[in-house]
C-alpha positions as CSV (number, residue, x, y, z in Angstrom):
1,M,168.6,86.0,140.6
2,L,165.9,84.0,142.5
3,R,163.8,82.6,140.7
4,L,161.1,81.0,141.9
5,C,159.0,78.5,140.6
6,L,155.0,77.9,140.3
7,L,154.2,73.8,139.2
8,I,151.0,73.6,137.7
9,T,149.8,70.7,137.5
10,L,146.8,71.4,135.4
11,T,143.9,68.3,134.0
12,H,144.3,67.9,130.3
13,L,139.9,69.3,130.1
14,A,140.7,72.3,132.2
15,L,144.1,73.2,130.6
16,L,141.9,72.5,126.9
17,L,138.5,74.7,127.8
18,L,141.1,77.7,129.2
19,L,142.9,78.1,125.9
20,S,139.9,76.9,123.4
21,S,139.3,80.7,123.2
22,F,142.1,81.0,120.8
23,P,141.1,80.9,117.1
24,A,142.2,77.9,115.0
25,G,144.9,78.3,111.9
26,V,147.5,80.5,113.7
27,G,151.4,78.9,113.4
28,A,153.9,78.4,116.1
29,V,155.5,81.4,115.7
30,G,156.9,81.8,119.0
31,V,157.0,78.6,120.7
32,T,160.8,77.5,121.4
33,E,162.0,73.5,122.0
34,L,163.2,72.8,125.0
35,N,166.4,70.4,126.0
36,M,169.1,70.1,128.2
37,Q,171.2,72.3,126.7
38,N,168.9,75.5,126.1
39,L,167.2,74.9,129.3
40,D,169.0,77.1,132.0
41,M,168.9,79.2,129.3
42,V,165.3,80.1,128.4
43,L,164.4,79.6,131.6
44,K,166.5,82.6,132.4
45,S,165.0,84.9,129.4
46,A,161.6,86.1,130.6
47,Q,159.6,87.0,133.6
48,V,157.6,83.9,133.3
49,V,158.5,80.9,131.1
50,F,154.9,79.0,130.5
51,V,156.5,74.8,129.7
52,A,153.8,72.5,128.2
53,F,155.7,68.9,129.0
54,C,154.0,66.3,125.8
55,A,154.4,62.9,124.6
56,D,153.4,62.2,121.1
57,W,151.6,58.6,121.8
58,C,149.4,60.5,124.3
59,P,145.6,61.6,122.6
60,F,145.8,64.5,125.0
61,S,149.1,65.6,124.5
62,R,148.7,65.7,120.2
63,K,144.9,67.6,121.1
64,L,147.6,70.5,123.5
65,K,150.2,71.0,121.1
66,P,148.7,73.4,119.0
67,V,146.5,75.1,121.1
68,F,149.3,75.8,123.2
69,E,151.1,76.8,119.7
70,E,147.7,78.8,119.1
71,A,147.9,80.8,122.3
72,A,152.1,81.7,122.3
73,T,151.3,83.1,118.7
74,R,148.6,85.5,119.9
75,W,149.5,85.9,122.9
76,H,152.9,86.8,120.9
77,Q,150.9,89.5,118.4
78,E,148.7,90.8,121.3
79,N,152.1,91.2,123.8
80,P,155.5,91.9,121.6
81,T,156.5,93.8,124.1
82,T,156.3,90.9,126.7
83,S,158.9,89.2,128.6
84,V,157.5,85.5,128.6
85,V,158.5,82.6,126.7
86,W,156.5,79.9,125.7
87,A,158.1,76.3,125.4
88,L,157.6,73.0,124.4
89,V,159.4,70.3,126.0
90,D,159.1,66.2,123.3
91,S,159.2,64.5,126.7
92,V,160.1,60.9,124.7
93,A,162.9,62.7,122.9
94,Q,164.0,64.7,126.0
95,G,162.6,62.7,128.5
96,D,166.0,64.0,130.8
97,V,164.5,67.5,130.6
98,A,161.1,66.0,131.8
99,E,163.0,63.7,134.6
100,K,164.2,66.7,135.9
101,Y,160.8,68.3,136.7
102,F,158.9,65.0,138.2
103,V,156.5,65.0,134.4
104,N,155.3,61.0,134.5
105,K,151.8,62.0,133.2
106,Y,151.2,63.6,130.0
107,P,150.3,67.0,128.6
108,T,151.9,68.7,132.0
109,M,152.3,72.2,132.3
110,K,154.6,74.4,134.6
111,V,154.6,78.1,135.0
112,S,158.7,80.1,135.7
113,C,158.3,83.0,137.6
114,V,161.3,85.7,138.0
115,V,160.9,87.2,141.6
116,P,161.5,91.1,140.6
117,G,164.0,93.1,142.6
118,E,165.9,89.0,144.4
C-alpha cells in the first residue's frame, strides 16, 4: 500500500488558534504515544494519522499538548467510526523518531495519509 506523507509544519500560533475551539477539561482518550517500536504499525493502522512532536522543555509544546489531547478526544467522540489516529511523540525521550522525520523545532505537527486504491 502506497502511503503519501504530507509533512505539515504549523506555526505555534496558527495551531493553537485552529484547535482552541475545543472545550477545556476533556481528557487524553484516543491519543497514542509514538516510539520506534510502534511507529510503522500506527502509521499503517489508519487512513489519517495526526502526529504532534513535542518537547517538555518547550513552553509552546506544553501549551499544545493538552489542546491536542482535547481535540483527539472530541474527534473520537464525534466521529467514532473514522480511520483517524492522533499521536504524540515525546521528542526528548523518542529522539530517534523526531530525527527520522527531521523534526528539530517544537512543537511540529505532521500528517500521514493513505492514498486510497494504492
